[in-house]
Backbone as CSV, one residue per row, in Angstrom:
resi,resn,N_x,N_y,N_z,CA_x,CA_y,CA_z,C_x,C_y,C_z
1,UNK,-33.339,-138.651,-118.664,-31.935,-138.838,-118.366,-31.520,-139.379,-119.780
2,UNK,-29.959,-138.975,-120.006,-29.177,-139.253,-121.239,-28.776,-141.104,-121.463
3,UNK,-29.077,-141.647,-122.478,-29.145,-142.808,-122.538,-27.771,-143.258,-122.257
4,UNK,-27.320,-144.000,-122.131,-25.873,-144.720,-122.019,-24.771,-144.195,-123.112
5,UNK,-25.289,-144.741,-124.408,-24.512,-144.354,-125.841,-25.651,-143.236,-126.462
6,UNK,-24.451,-142.987,-127.868,-25.282,-141.859,-128.581,-24.899,-142.424,-129.821
7,UNK,-25.444,-141.523,-130.831,-25.046,-141.757,-132.358,-23.597,-142.008,-132.523
8,UNK,-22.954,-141.195,-131.851,-20.960,-141.392,-132.442,-20.875,-142.460,-132.013
9,UNK,-21.202,-143.273,-130.999,-20.696,-144.490,-130.201,-21.486,-145.192,-131.239
10,UNK,-22.480,-145.503,-132.150,-22.741,-146.386,-132.726,-21.789,-146.305,-134.212
11,UNK,-21.402,-144.855,-134.661,-20.712,-145.024,-135.886,-19.477,-145.727,-135.620
12,UNK,-18.705,-145.522,-134.495,-17.579,-145.921,-134.127,-17.455,-147.388,-133.885
13,UNK,-18.719,-147.954,-133.041,-18.698,-149.428,-133.073,-18.526,-150.003,-134.343
14,UNK,-19.771,-149.192,-135.601,-19.888,-150.324,-136.632,-19.019,-150.240,-137.246
15,UNK,-17.781,-149.401,-137.299,-16.575,-149.316,-137.969,-15.928,-150.546,-137.649
16,UNK,-15.812,-151.373,-136.946,-15.090,-152.760,-136.216,-16.264,-154.016,-136.526
17,UNK,-17.274,-153.970,-136.478,-18.440,-154.502,-136.576,-18.906,-154.928,-135.167
18,UNK,-19.161,-154.151,-134.392,-19.479,-154.038,-133.099,-20.592,-153.657,-132.899
19,UNK,-21.397,-152.819,-133.858,-22.874,-152.167,-133.606,-23.888,-153.320,-133.420
20,UNK,-23.845,-153.912,-132.512,-25.032,-155.097,-132.195,-26.312,-154.475,-132.403
21,UNK,-27.115,-155.623,-132.390,-28.667,-155.518,-132.236,-29.253,-154.768,-130.662
22,UNK,-28.071,-155.004,-130.063,-28.877,-154.719,-128.489,-28.064,-152.837,-128.583
23,UNK,-27.502,-152.543,-129.232,-27.175,-151.177,-129.100,-27.969,-150.336,-129.433
24,UNK,-29.001,-150.455,-129.819,-30.026,-148.795,-130.151,-30.810,-149.326,-129.191
25,UNK,-30.794,-150.035,-128.272,-31.680,-150.056,-127.091,-31.173,-149.063,-125.972
26,UNK,-29.911,-148.861,-126.106,-29.300,-148.129,-125.209,-28.425,-146.592,-125.602
27,UNK,-29.147,-146.756,-126.893,-29.237,-145.125,-127.127,-30.316,-144.472,-127.533
28,UNK,-31.180,-144.382,-126.521,-32.720,-144.003,-127.035,-33.245,-143.857,-125.943
29,UNK,-33.905,-142.405,-125.470,-34.422,-141.889,-123.881,-35.491,-141.635,-124.224
30,UNK,-36.529,-141.176,-123.158,-37.681,-140.480,-123.172,-37.422,-139.197,-123.354
31,UNK,-37.754,-138.074,-124.354,-37.343,-136.715,-123.704,-38.251,-136.273,-122.609
32,UNK,-37.648,-135.294,-121.598,-38.656,-134.478,-120.562,-39.409,-133.408,-121.044
33,UNK,-39.425,-133.163,-122.395,-40.214,-132.048,-122.943,-41.430,-131.939,-123.222
34,UNK,-41.661,-133.421,-123.003,-43.079,-133.440,-123.285,-43.763,-134.149,-121.759
35,UNK,-45.060,-134.173,-121.539,-45.447,-134.806,-120.013,-45.628,-136.224,-120.069
36,UNK,-46.161,-136.742,-121.894,-46.485,-138.071,-121.739,-45.674,-138.698,-122.515
37,UNK,-45.474,-139.949,-122.401,-44.327,-140.469,-123.351,-44.761,-140.499,-124.847
38,UNK,-44.026,-140.419,-125.503,-43.986,-140.474,-126.935,-42.578,-140.149,-127.837
39,UNK,-41.986,-139.165,-127.271,-41.170,-138.793,-128.025,-39.723,-139.148,-127.387
40,UNK,-39.044,-140.144,-128.443,-37.813,-140.895,-128.180,-36.838,-140.149,-128.673
41,UNK,-35.480,-140.219,-128.080,-34.337,-139.238,-128.626,-32.926,-140.084,-128.950
42,UNK,-32.408,-140.086,-129.599,-31.062,-140.685,-129.691,-30.046,-139.375,-129.974
43,UNK,-29.298,-139.249,-129.001,-28.285,-137.976,-128.734,-27.122,-138.357,-129.643
44,UNK,-26.445,-137.381,-130.134,-25.439,-137.653,-130.739,-24.204,-138.254,-129.621
45,UNK,-24.021,-137.400,-128.621,-23.306,-137.980,-127.248,-24.009,-138.721,-126.079
46,UNK,-23.846,-139.791,-125.947,-24.179,-140.489,-124.829,-23.607,-140.351,-123.513
47,UNK,-24.245,-140.618,-122.318,-23.557,-140.674,-121.050,-22.344,-141.122,-120.745
48,UNK,-22.084,-142.292,-121.304,-20.245,-142.961,-121.436,-19.418,-141.993,-121.831
49,UNK,-19.658,-141.204,-122.979,-19.037,-140.469,-123.580,-18.432,-139.097,-122.621
50,UNK,-20.057,-138.574,-122.124,-19.813,-137.496,-120.950,-18.848,-137.972,-120.027
51,UNK,-19.026,-138.731,-119.509,-18.247,-138.981,-118.710,-16.373,-139.365,-119.187
52,UNK,-16.405,-139.391,-119.917,-14.813,-139.668,-120.298,-14.813,-138.608,-121.863
53,UNK,-15.092,-137.545,-121.142,-14.793,-136.362,-122.438,-13.625,-136.336,-123.323
54,UNK,-12.276,-136.839,-122.858,-11.005,-136.720,-123.268,-11.409,-137.990,-124.540
55,UNK,-11.951,-138.539,-124.900,-12.109,-139.350,-125.950,-13.178,-138.969,-127.378
56,UNK,-14.015,-137.856,-126.590,-14.815,-137.609,-127.822,-14.350,-137.007,-129.254
57,UNK,-13.340,-136.090,-129.228,-12.609,-135.696,-130.366,-12.324,-136.919,-131.089
58,UNK,-11.432,-137.839,-130.587,-10.810,-138.941,-131.103,-12.157,-140.032,-131.935
59,UNK,-13.275,-140.123,-131.034,-14.462,-140.716,-131.820,-14.691,-139.867,-133.005
60,UNK,-15.149,-138.651,-132.700,-15.174,-137.976,-134.345,-14.590,-138.206,-135.125
61,UNK,-13.110,-137.913,-135.458,-12.319,-138.258,-136.114,-12.378,-139.931,-136.470
62,UNK,-12.987,-140.987,-136.085,-12.813,-142.016,-136.497,-14.272,-142.161,-136.859
63,UNK,-15.454,-141.575,-136.543,-17.051,-141.971,-136.846,-17.341,-141.637,-138.326
64,UNK,-16.704,-140.820,-138.999,-16.863,-140.406,-140.567,-16.129,-141.779,-141.087
65,UNK,-15.628,-142.442,-140.680,-14.485,-143.316,-141.361,-15.038,-144.462,-142.417
66,UNK,-14.590,-144.863,-143.451,-15.415,-145.797,-144.434,-15.079,-147.266,-143.305
67,UNK,-16.313,-147.773,-143.617,-16.654,-149.226,-142.867,-15.489,-150.389,-143.068
68,UNK,-15.530,-151.230,-142.240,-14.242,-152.644,-142.959,-14.982,-153.047,-144.022
69,UNK,-16.088,-153.282,-144.359,-16.680,-153.738,-145.682,-16.715,-152.988,-146.337
70,UNK,-16.408,-151.852,-146.288,-16.252,-150.766,-148.009,-17.114,-149.866,-147.665
71,UNK,-18.351,-149.990,-146.767,-19.580,-149.117,-146.785,-19.525,-147.540,-146.818
72,UNK,-19.486,-146.605,-146.941,-19.232,-145.322,-147.007,-20.302,-144.444,-145.873
73,UNK,-20.226,-143.303,-145.107,-20.853,-142.657,-144.076,-22.239,-143.117,-144.365
74,UNK,-22.525,-142.592,-145.538,-24.109,-142.116,-145.859,-24.526,-143.950,-146.155
75,UNK,-24.086,-144.489,-146.024,-24.584,-146.271,-145.952,-24.651,-146.655,-144.918
76,UNK,-23.321,-146.284,-143.751,-23.449,-146.521,-142.226,-24.638,-146.118,-141.635
77,UNK,-24.678,-145.123,-141.913,-25.964,-143.753,-141.465,-27.623,-144.529,-141.587
78,UNK,-27.792,-144.831,-142.847,-28.718,-145.684,-143.130,-29.018,-146.706,-142.484
79,UNK,-28.171,-147.726,-142.254,-27.900,-148.901,-141.365,-28.596,-148.789,-139.624
80,UNK,-27.793,-147.139,-139.126,-28.133,-146.833,-137.868,-29.769,-146.421,-137.498
81,UNK,-30.089,-145.602,-138.816,-31.411,-145.286,-138.641,-32.679,-146.582,-138.586
82,UNK,-32.124,-147.415,-139.483,-32.690,-148.504,-139.858,-32.840,-149.575,-138.253
83,UNK,-31.941,-149.407,-137.583,-31.738,-150.530,-136.381,-32.126,-149.558,-135.387
84,UNK,-32.428,-148.462,-135.285,-33.500,-147.518,-134.267,-34.461,-147.498,-134.641
85,UNK,-34.979,-147.570,-136.135,-36.436,-147.593,-136.041,-37.113,-149.075,-135.859
86,UNK,-36.435,-149.662,-135.942,-36.517,-151.500,-135.573,-36.876,-151.468,-134.018
87,UNK,-35.920,-150.547,-133.320,-36.100,-150.723,-132.001,-37.174,-150.040,-131.471
88,UNK,-37.546,-149.005,-131.885,-38.218,-147.851,-131.256,-40.056,-147.494,-131.836
89,UNK,-40.028,-148.155,-133.293,-40.856,-148.073,-134.301,-41.593,-146.887,-134.047
90,UNK,-40.935,-145.872,-134.427,-41.665,-144.333,-134.632,-42.693,-144.314,-135.860
91,UNK,-43.690,-143.243,-135.519,-44.307,-143.018,-136.535,-43.515,-141.581,-137.356
92,UNK,-42.565,-141.247,-136.780,-42.345,-140.016,-137.705,-40.714,-139.814,-136.907
93,UNK,-39.647,-139.835,-137.872,-38.057,-139.668,-137.848,-37.777,-138.421,-138.145
94,UNK,-37.266,-137.470,-136.729,-36.758,-136.665,-137.379,-35.382,-136.288,-137.335
95,UNK,-34.813,-135.695,-138.061,-32.835,-135.711,-137.880,-32.742,-134.336,-137.987
96,UNK,-31.775,-134.085,-137.121,-31.152,-133.002,-136.490,-29.739,-133.082,-137.089
97,UNK,-29.577,-132.344,-138.179,-28.424,-132.656,-138.935,-27.307,-131.956,-138.655
98,UNK,-26.210,-132.035,-138.467,-24.910,-131.302,-137.863,-24.831,-129.782,-138.443
99,UNK,-24.734,-128.590,-137.917,-24.393,-127.357,-138.598,-23.085,-127.269,-139.153
100,UNK,-23.057,-126.277,-139.787,-21.896,-125.853,-140.549,-21.736,-126.758,-141.837
101,UNK,-20.635,-126.091,-142.747,-20.459,-126.592,-143.931,-19.329,-127.861,-143.588
102,UNK,-19.728,-129.087,-143.969,-19.194,-130.458,-143.845,-19.723,-131.477,-144.954
103,UNK,-18.583,-132.013,-145.430,-19.113,-133.350,-146.654,-19.808,-134.157,-145.858
104,UNK,-19.963,-134.453,-144.874,-20.814,-135.568,-144.286,-22.572,-135.159,-144.199
105,UNK,-22.912,-133.904,-144.454,-23.849,-133.029,-144.212,-24.779,-133.842,-145.255
106,UNK,-24.039,-134.098,-146.462,-24.598,-134.429,-147.911,-25.079,-135.714,-147.559
107,UNK,-24.752,-136.650,-147.078,-25.443,-137.901,-146.757,-26.931,-137.828,-145.883
108,UNK,-26.967,-136.885,-145.312,-28.639,-136.468,-144.582,-29.506,-135.818,-145.739
109,UNK,-28.457,-134.836,-146.572,-29.627,-134.092,-147.614,-30.241,-135.083,-148.623
110,UNK,-29.175,-136.010,-148.909,-29.024,-136.431,-150.332,-29.129,-138.239,-150.262
111,UNK,-29.479,-138.843,-149.250,-29.025,-140.298,-149.330,-30.407,-141.048,-148.633
112,UNK,-31.159,-140.326,-147.567,-32.109,-140.708,-146.690,-33.326,-140.657,-147.064
113,UNK,-33.547,-139.576,-148.415,-34.730,-140.100,-148.967,-36.094,-139.058,-147.866
114,UNK,-35.526,-138.103,-147.359,-35.933,-137.174,-146.247,-36.569,-135.973,-146.803
115,UNK,-37.859,-135.582,-146.244,-38.149,-133.815,-146.674,-36.749,-132.745,-145.741
116,UNK,-36.269,-132.375,-146.353,-35.335,-131.252,-145.751,-35.889,-130.219,-145.462
117,UNK,-35.453,-129.437,-144.184,-35.994,-128.071,-144.050,-35.029,-127.748,-143.864
118,UNK,-34.367,-126.185,-144.614,-33.092,-125.702,-144.076,-33.415,-124.316,-143.802
119,UNK,-32.982,-124.230,-142.532,-33.664,-122.978,-141.502,-32.487,-121.766,-141.842
120,UNK,-32.953,-120.476,-142.272,-32.192,-119.448,-142.643,-32.866,-118.222,-141.899
121,UNK,-31.909,-117.560,-141.237,-31.965,-116.173,-140.947,-31.324,-115.571,-141.984
122,UNK,-32.237,-113.990,-142.424,-32.201,-113.734,-143.512,-30.967,-112.430,-143.348
123,UNK,-29.675,-112.835,-143.657,-28.515,-111.959,-143.462,-27.670,-112.412,-144.864
124,UNK,-26.765,-111.844,-144.962,-25.632,-112.321,-145.992,-25.291,-113.243,-145.951
125,UNK,-24.578,-113.537,-144.862,-23.511,-114.591,-144.282,-24.541,-115.737,-144.160
126,UNK,-25.973,-115.948,-144.080,-26.707,-116.921,-144.286,-26.270,-117.908,-145.533
127,UNK,-26.605,-116.453,-146.317,-27.086,-116.770,-147.968,-25.430,-117.203,-148.351
128,UNK,-24.300,-116.712,-148.080,-23.365,-117.043,-148.570,-23.035,-118.710,-148.357
129,UNK,-23.196,-118.762,-147.086,-23.150,-120.072,-146.514,-23.958,-121.053,-147.339
130,UNK,-25.079,-121.016,-147.739,-26.509,-121.552,-148.474,-25.895,-122.094,-149.797
131,UNK,-25.054,-120.469,-150.386,-24.803,-120.798,-151.703,-23.674,-121.849,-151.877
132,UNK,-22.640,-122.140,-151.027,-21.536,-123.208,-150.748,-22.316,-124.185,-150.826
133,UNK,-23.183,-124.507,-149.897,-23.585,-126.016,-149.906,-24.414,-126.249,-150.857
134,UNK,-25.220,-125.846,-151.543,-26.146,-126.111,-152.626,-25.439,-126.447,-153.747
135,UNK,-24.434,-125.147,-153.890,-23.731,-125.862,-155.058,-22.990,-126.800,-155.038
136,UNK,-22.368,-127.109,-154.238,-21.664,-128.174,-153.640,-22.762,-129.936,-154.061
137,UNK,-23.721,-129.762,-153.550,-24.709,-130.562,-153.588,-25.153,-131.107,-154.877
138,UNK,-25.673,-129.824,-155.710,-25.780,-129.888,-157.101,-24.562,-130.759,-158.032
139,UNK,-23.515,-130.396,-157.485,-22.419,-130.879,-158.027,-22.025,-132.563,-157.441
140,UNK,-22.015,-132.948,-156.125,-22.281,-134.452,-155.679,-23.245,-135.061,-156.464
141,UNK,-24.745,-134.486,-157.006,-25.875,-135.374,-157.315,-25.431,-136.001,-158.744
142,UNK,-23.997,-135.237,-159.297,-23.861,-135.819,-160.486,-22.839,-136.763,-161.013
143,UNK,-22.148,-137.347,-159.820,-20.934,-137.767,-159.819,-21.379,-138.966,-158.706
144,UNK,-20.140,-140.205,-158.870,-20.143,-141.334,-157.907,-21.295,-142.212,-157.821
145,UNK,-21.377,-142.105,-156.231,-22.215,-142.704,-155.249,-23.730,-142.353,-155.290
146,UNK,-23.685,-140.829,-155.791,-24.720,-139.934,-155.981,-25.808,-139.921,-157.146
147,UNK,-25.269,-140.583,-158.159,-25.572,-140.205,-159.586,-27.020,-141.370,-159.809
148,UNK,-27.622,-142.245,-158.610,-28.354,-142.664,-158.639,-29.754,-141.994,-157.915
149,UNK,-29.601,-140.667,-157.622,-30.320,-140.066,-156.908,-31.878,-140.325,-157.706
150,UNK,-32.946,-140.030,-157.501,-34.223,-139.971,-158.032,-34.114,-138.282,-158.739
151,UNK,-34.746,-138.971,-159.777,-34.722,-137.378,-160.842,-35.058,-135.944,-159.758
152,UNK,-36.495,-136.099,-159.288,-36.928,-135.309,-158.298,-36.526,-134.827,-156.901
153,UNK,-35.086,-135.331,-156.658,-34.556,-134.861,-155.471,-34.683,-133.500,-154.647
154,UNK,-34.484,-132.191,-155.552,-34.433,-131.427,-155.207,-35.632,-131.016,-154.356
155,UNK,-37.048,-131.423,-155.182,-38.176,-131.376,-154.695,-38.544,-131.375,-153.312
156,UNK,-37.555,-132.206,-152.148,-37.240,-132.572,-151.167,-36.780,-131.500,-150.151
157,UNK,-36.411,-130.363,-150.813,-35.789,-129.312,-150.153,-36.549,-127.907,-149.738
158,UNK,-36.469,-127.609,-148.488,-37.422,-126.203,-148.384,-37.008,-125.698,-147.354
159,UNK,-37.071,-124.403,-148.046,-36.732,-123.309,-147.265,-37.279,-122.802,-146.086
160,UNK,-36.625,-122.633,-144.942,-37.675,-122.041,-143.476,-36.773,-120.716,-142.849
161,UNK,-37.999,-119.747,-143.024,-37.752,-118.535,-142.720,-37.409,-118.477,-141.154
162,UNK,-36.153,-118.569,-140.525,-35.848,-118.458,-139.113,-36.117,-117.008,-138.656
163,UNK,-36.349,-117.031,-137.535,-36.854,-115.566,-136.695,-37.516,-114.632,-137.624
164,UNK,-38.724,-115.117,-138.322,-39.385,-114.379,-138.942,-40.124,-113.388,-138.555
165,UNK,-40.462,-112.184,-139.099,-41.592,-111.134,-138.041,-43.065,-111.820,-138.711
166,UNK,-42.920,-112.473,-139.864,-44.003,-112.635,-140.351,-44.736,-111.610,-140.974
167,UNK,-43.878,-110.555,-141.468,-44.744,-109.324,-142.318,-44.466,-109.494,-143.698
168,UNK,-45.057,-108.935,-144.739,-45.422,-109.596,-145.741,-44.187,-109.259,-146.769
169,UNK,-43.487,-107.991,-146.286,-42.351,-107.371,-147.033,-41.283,-108.562,-146.430
170,UNK,-41.115,-108.724,-145.353,-40.001,-109.641,-144.757,-39.773,-110.969,-145.606
171,UNK,-41.395,-111.619,-145.895,-41.295,-112.597,-146.653,-40.890,-112.410,-148.027
172,UNK,-41.235,-111.247,-148.752,-40.812,-111.272,-149.983,-38.936,-110.786,-150.011
173,UNK,-38.830,-110.184,-149.002,-37.248,-110.088,-148.949,-36.546,-111.410,-149.056
174,UNK,-36.940,-112.319,-148.073,-36.373,-113.537,-147.792,-36.488,-114.404,-149.201
175,UNK,-37.632,-114.186,-149.874,-37.999,-115.467,-150.937,-36.922,-114.854,-151.943
176,UNK,-36.930,-113.533,-152.387,-35.785,-112.938,-152.960,-34.505,-113.439,-152.987
177,UNK,-34.044,-113.364,-151.554,-32.364,-113.804,-151.592,-32.451,-115.352,-151.835
178,UNK,-33.285,-115.927,-151.060,-33.107,-117.355,-151.515,-33.583,-117.336,-152.926
179,UNK,-34.062,-117.201,-153.684,-34.017,-116.933,-155.297,-33.029,-116.980,-155.613
180,UNK,-32.339,-116.051,-155.416,-31.065,-115.765,-156.006,-30.259,-116.847,-155.932
181,UNK,-29.911,-117.343,-154.602,-29.023,-118.472,-154.548,-29.341,-119.780,-155.076
182,UNK,-31.101,-120.057,-155.545,-31.173,-121.421,-156.117,-31.236,-121.324,-157.356
183,UNK,-31.420,-120.004,-157.837,-31.391,-119.946,-159.199,-29.589,-120.131,-159.691
184,UNK,-28.541,-119.585,-158.789,-27.300,-120.191,-159.029,-26.846,-121.093,-159.011
185,UNK,-27.886,-122.403,-158.320,-26.935,-123.294,-157.714,-27.981,-124.635,-158.005
186,UNK,-29.432,-124.924,-157.629,-30.005,-126.177,-158.039,-31.306,-125.873,-159.032
187,UNK,-31.716,-124.412,-159.289,-32.795,-124.812,-160.641,-32.288,-124.744,-161.770
188,UNK,-32.726,-125.481,-162.579,-32.213,-125.298,-164.133,-31.980,-123.762,-164.480
189,UNK,-31.033,-123.570,-165.634,-31.373,-122.463,-166.197,-31.786,-122.565,-167.395
190,UNK,-32.996,-121.709,-167.423,-33.679,-121.613,-168.745,-33.268,-120.490,-169.900
191,UNK,-33.186,-121.082,-171.283,-32.569,-120.344,-172.333,-33.980,-119.701,-172.822
192,UNK,-33.728,-118.679,-173.824,-35.045,-118.199,-174.656,-35.584,-119.159,-175.521
193,UNK,-35.113,-120.338,-175.974,-35.140,-121.253,-176.706,-36.678,-122.079,-175.690
194,UNK,-35.970,-122.348,-174.350,-36.495,-123.203,-173.493,-37.998,-122.361,-173.260
195,UNK,-38.235,-120.814,-173.182,-39.224,-120.318,-173.054,-40.286,-120.055,-173.886
196,UNK,-39.682,-120.876,-175.541,-40.596,-121.015,-176.297,-41.307,-122.129,-176.677
197,UNK,-40.890,-122.923,-175.522,-41.097,-124.668,-175.780,-42.332,-124.769,-175.567
198,UNK,-43.187,-125.926,-175.891,-44.123,-126.748,-175.402,-44.352,-126.269,-173.755
199,UNK,-45.337,-126.209,-173.561,-45.381,-125.723,-171.810,-45.197,-127.247,-171.205
200,UNK,-46.084,-128.218,-171.872,-45.880,-129.516,-170.923,-44.648,-129.980,-171.093
201,UNK,-44.008,-130.021,-172.433,-42.718,-130.742,-172.555,-41.446,-129.934,-171.473
202,UNK,-41.755,-128.984,-171.608,-41.119,-127.765,-170.844,-40.675,-127.978,-169.424
203,UNK,-42.155,-128.427,-168.452,-42.347,-128.755,-167.361,-41.759,-130.011,-166.967
204,UNK,-41.131,-130.916,-167.460,-41.002,-132.422,-167.721,-39.557,-132.139,-167.542
205,UNK,-38.812,-131.012,-168.601,-37.570,-131.125,-168.707,-36.406,-130.278,-167.763
206,UNK,-37.329,-128.915,-167.324,-36.711,-128.070,-166.439,-37.692,-128.032,-165.218
207,UNK,-36.054,-127.873,-163.676,-36.886,-127.609,-162.396,-36.550,-126.234,-162.454
208,UNK,-37.457,-125.676,-162.213,-37.432,-123.941,-161.996,-38.693,-123.686,-161.713
209,UNK,-38.569,-122.288,-160.772,-39.866,-122.167,-160.452,-39.613,-120.108,-160.645
210,UNK,-40.886,-119.448,-160.657,-40.740,-117.962,-160.544,-40.334,-118.047,-158.828
211,UNK,-39.898,-116.577,-159.307,-39.553,-115.876,-157.599,-40.810,-116.031,-156.609
212,UNK,-41.829,-115.495,-156.787,-42.484,-115.199,-155.944,-43.795,-116.801,-155.658
213,UNK,-43.787,-117.867,-156.517,-44.569,-119.081,-156.481,-44.270,-119.778,-155.255
214,UNK,-45.361,-119.487,-154.367,-45.414,-120.307,-152.968,-45.159,-121.669,-153.127
215,UNK,-45.451,-122.414,-154.327,-44.973,-123.833,-153.995,-43.331,-124.172,-154.556
216,UNK,-42.678,-123.039,-154.819,-41.265,-123.235,-154.911,-40.455,-124.037,-153.798
217,UNK,-39.556,-124.693,-153.803,-38.565,-124.805,-152.886,-37.960,-123.789,-152.099
218,UNK,-37.851,-122.571,-152.704,-37.169,-121.627,-152.139,-38.037,-120.923,-151.472
219,UNK,-39.125,-120.898,-151.401,-40.204,-120.124,-150.683,-40.204,-120.195,-149.254
220,UNK,-40.308,-119.337,-148.643,-40.396,-119.523,-146.904,-41.261,-120.126,-146.510
221,UNK,-41.160,-120.943,-145.842,-42.398,-121.429,-144.879,-42.233,-121.207,-143.412
């Protein structure tokens, strides 16, 4: 059964300081996907919003705003996750980020210190979208509130080959297309001088991989 409230409700109430400690308890329900207890879900939309669906779009418009205390969306998201963790005490937290190209996605990818899995179908439209996203992340990571990110934040990103046939040729084709995007966006540029540099110091200065390196972030999982 869907809980009374969802993530959207918390974000809206937090804007005006009403996201009380009791709210997370009404945001979580046991999933019916497994027979035994242990998989708790906090949905984006709770039962209350489902009953009053005419107000959902207005909530979406407000949910991404800056809080009364000046905290941005990323900071408010961190508070919500901390509240849910205190309520449920989970072993692992899985976050299903919203799909599409939206600036708030950066909060999930850069601010939570989590392992991030990019699911991709090997078609041109997918790679065009990821090129836009990763280029935007590379720019955000160097300015404003994102400039305090840990130096190796890109290592937490992993490509996942969705709808894979598991054939070697399909894996190599996926890797080649992913590599082309990463080289242009998140991997550090390599100049002829870099290639002649000392190997140890070179690894410390540059974040880049060969196309066929299975340990690279662009390599399909």
